[in-house]
Structures are given as C-alpha cells and as structure tokens.
C-alpha positions in Angstrom: -24.6 12.9 -30.5 -24.0 15.8 -28.4 -26.3 17.8 -26.1 -25.5 20.6 -23.4 -25.4 19.5 -19.8 -26.8 22.6 -18.4 -28.5 20.9 -15.6 -25.5 19.2 -14.0 -22.7 21.9 -14.5 -22.7 25.8 -14.0 -20.7 26.1 -17.7 -22.2 25.0 -20.8 -20.3 22.2 -22.3 -20.5 19.7 -24.9 -21.1 16.2 -23.9 -21.1 12.8 -25.5 -23.2 10.4 -23.9 -21.6 7.7 -25.1 -18.2 8.5 -24.3 -19.0 9.4 -20.3 -20.5 6.0 -20.2 -17.6 4.2 -21.6 -15.4 6.6 -18.9 -17.4 5.9 -16.3 -17.1 2.0 -17.0 -13.3 2.3 -16.7 -13.5 4.6 -13.4 -11.9 2.9 -10.1 -14.6 1.4 -8.1 -15.3 2.8 -5.0 -15.0 -0.4 -3.1 -11.3 -1.2 -5.0 -10.4 2.6 -4.5 -11.3 2.2 -0.7 -9.5 -1.1 0.1 -6.7 0.5 -2.2 -6.6 4.1 0.5 -6.2 1.3 3.3 -3.1 -0.2 2.2 -1.6 3.4 1.7 -2.9 4.2 5.1 -0.8 1.1 6.6 2.0 2.6 4.1 2.1 6.1 5.3 3.3 5.4 8.9 7.1 6.3 8.6 8.2 3.7 11.0 6.1 1.3 9.9 7.2 2.1 6.4 11.0 1.8 7.6 10.0 -2.3 9.3 8.8 -2.9 5.7 11.6 -1.9 3.8 13.9 -3.9 5.9 11.7 -6.7 4.8 12.3 -5.8 1.5 15.6 -6.7 1.2 15.3 -9.8 3.2 12.8 -11.9 5.9 13.8 -10.6 9.5 13.0 -11.8 13.0 10.5 -9.9 15.1 13.9 -9.5 17.4 15.9 -7.9 14.5 13.1 -5.6 13.8 12.8 -4.4 17.0 16.8 -3.7 17.1 16.2 -2.1 13.8 13.5 0.1 15.1 14.7 0.4 18.8 11.6 -0.7 20.1 10.5 -3.7 22.1 9.3 -6.8 20.8 5.9 -6.4 22.0 5.5 -2.9 20.6 7.1 -4.5 16.6 4.6 -7.1 17.3 1.6 -4.6 17.9 3.0 -2.6 15.1 3.0 -5.3 12.6 -0.7 -6.8 12.9 -2.2 -4.0 10.3 0.0 -5.1 7.5 -0.3 -8.6 8.0 -3.8 -8.0 8.1 -3.9 -6.2 4.8 -1.9 -9.1 3.8 1.2 -6.8 3.1 3.7 -9.3 5.0 3.7 -12.7 6.1 4.8 -14.6 9.0 6.4 -17.9 10.0 7.5 -19.7 13.3 10.7 -21.4 13.9 11.6 -22.6 17.4 10.6 -19.5 19.5 11.2 -16.9 16.8 8.7 -15.3 14.7 10.5 -14.5 11.0 8.2 -11.4 8.7 8.6 -10.9 5.5 7.0 -9.2 3.0 3.8 -11.2 1.4 4.4 -11.5 -2.0 6.2 -9.7 -5.4 3.6 -7.6 -5.8 4.3 -6.1 -2.4 7.9 -5.9 -3.0 6.9 -4.3 -6.6 4.9 -1.9 -4.5 7.6 -0.6 -2.4 10.6 -0.7 -5.2 8.3 1.7 -7.1 8.1 4.0 -4.3 11.7 3.7 -3.5 12.1 4.3 -7.2 9.6 7.4 -7.5 11.6 9.2 -4.4 15.0 8.2 -5.9 16.1 6.9 -2.2 19.7 5.8 -2.1 19.9 2.0 -1.2 16.7 1.4 -3.3 16.3 -2.4 -4.6 
C-alpha cells in the first residue's frame, strides 16, 4: 500500500509505511550515535591519535609516550585521560612506571581500518 506524504514533504512521493517502519528500526539509535561521536571526537585530535598509533604497535610507558610526543609526562598523563575514560586505552603500573596499551582488539581494528583507509605507510 502506497500513500502520498503531502503533509511531510514539499515534494509529493510515494511511501510504503511498512518499508519506512522497517527502515526506522534499522537506523542507528541516537544514544548509540552520540557515544560513537564521542569516540570519534577523542580520535579527532592529531596528537592523541599519534599516541594511540604508538600504542597500537606495542605497550608503551608514559615516559616513552612523552618522548615520542615531545611533551612532559604530566601533559601526556593529562591527555590520556579522555581515551582512558572512553575505554580506548588501558593502563597498568609496574614499579614506578605506568604502561599504556590499546584496550582491546576492537580499538586496534578501528585504528587499523582508519590507517588502511588513508593508506598510511607503516599501517599495521
């Protein structure tokens, strides 16, 4: 059954209510879209993304990340709070050092997909 949706659109077109209902059930829910957008916001910072890339290859100490980014350890610690809160990275303490790595294989897959998409040399 098709109906013309004159009241919703400036241009009249045929619609199938059952098809629209099915489509509406497949659309990304707003709450999930917001959570996903927050992850992408974290990844949108070039320096933060570089530190995530360093952790994609192996676990790094906060000292090493600071050296890679040419920042002091305090600045690195501050900038890794957001990725940690978003569960993109995890930390462990050993002695007086803190070591960071990507949280799970799904985060690594996301990084690899982005690296592949941009065809970066040295992509995993």
